[in-house]
C-alpha positions in Angstrom: 119.7 106.8 88.0 119.2 110.4 89.1 121.7 111.8 91.5 120.7 114.8 93.6 123.3 116.6 95.7 121.9 119.1 98.2 124.2 122.1 98.8 122.3 123.5 101.7 124.4 125.0 104.5 121.5 124.6 107.1 121.0 120.9 106.3 124.7 120.2 106.5 125.1 122.1 109.8 122.1 120.3 111.3 123.6 116.9 110.2 127.0 117.9 111.7 125.4 118.9 114.9 123.5 115.6 115.0 126.7 113.7 114.3 128.5 115.6 117.1 125.6 114.9 119.6 125.1 111.3 118.8 128.4 110.2 117.2 126.4 108.3 114.5 124.5 109.6 111.6 123.4 106.2 110.3 120.0 106.1 112.1 119.1 109.6 110.8 120.3 108.7 107.3 118.2 105.5 107.3 115.2 107.5 108.3 115.8 110.1 105.6 116.2 107.2 103.1 112.9 105.7 104.3 111.1 109.1 103.7 112.6 109.3 100.2 111.5 105.8 99.3 108.0 106.3 100.7 107.6 109.6 98.8 108.8 107.9 95.6 106.2 105.1 96.1 103.5 107.7 96.7 104.5 109.5 93.4 104.1 106.2 91.6 100.7 105.7 93.2 99.7 109.3 92.3 101.3 109.3 88.8 103.2 112.4 89.7 106.8 113.6 89.1 109.0 115.1 91.8 108.0 118.6 90.5 104.3 117.8 91.0 103.4 117.5 87.4 101.4 114.5 86.2 103.2 111.8 84.2 102.6 112.0 80.4 99.8 109.8 79.2 100.8 106.5 77.5 100.4 106.3 73.7 97.7 104.1 72.3 100.3 101.5 71.2 101.5 101.2 74.8 98.0 101.0 76.2 97.2 98.2 73.7 100.4 96.4 74.7 99.8 96.7 78.5 96.1 96.5 78.5 95.7 99.6 80.6 96.9 103.2 80.6 99.0 103.5 83.8 102.0 105.6 82.8 105.4 104.3 84.0 103.9 101.2 85.5 104.2 97.9 83.7 104.4 95.0 86.2 104.7 97.3 89.3 107.9 95.7 90.5 110.1 98.8 90.2 108.1 100.7 92.8 108.3 97.7 95.1 112.0 97.2 94.8 113.1 100.6 96.1 115.8 100.3 98.7 118.1 102.4 100.8 121.6 101.8 102.2 123.9 103.8 104.5 127.6 103.7 103.9 129.4 105.8 106.5 128.3 109.3 105.8 126.5 108.4 102.6 122.9 107.5 102.0 122.0 105.7 98.8 118.3 105.2 97.9 117.0 104.1 94.5 116.8 107.3 92.5 118.3 109.4 95.3 121.8 109.9 96.5 122.7 112.1 99.5 126.1 112.7 101.1 126.6 114.7 104.2 129.9 116.6 104.2 
């Protein structure tokens, strides 16, 4: 799993202000998680990494085994099993981790 920690003062300040105004970050963190999951699903559909580069092509052995050349997609279940959970001030999404400080 990839863990990304954002150290951005502006984001943290905005989240703190939101928490002070609403008393509850959970709805915002759920929305952020939903955006992360949908962007990941779109990257699977586009065959594109987070940096915008295309996934490497499959080898001929892999194409022969799978019967097609879709990189990083075998049965398709991984992209359909992405989830997100909020634990207090933590957001956990498959492939993404975000903690507000």
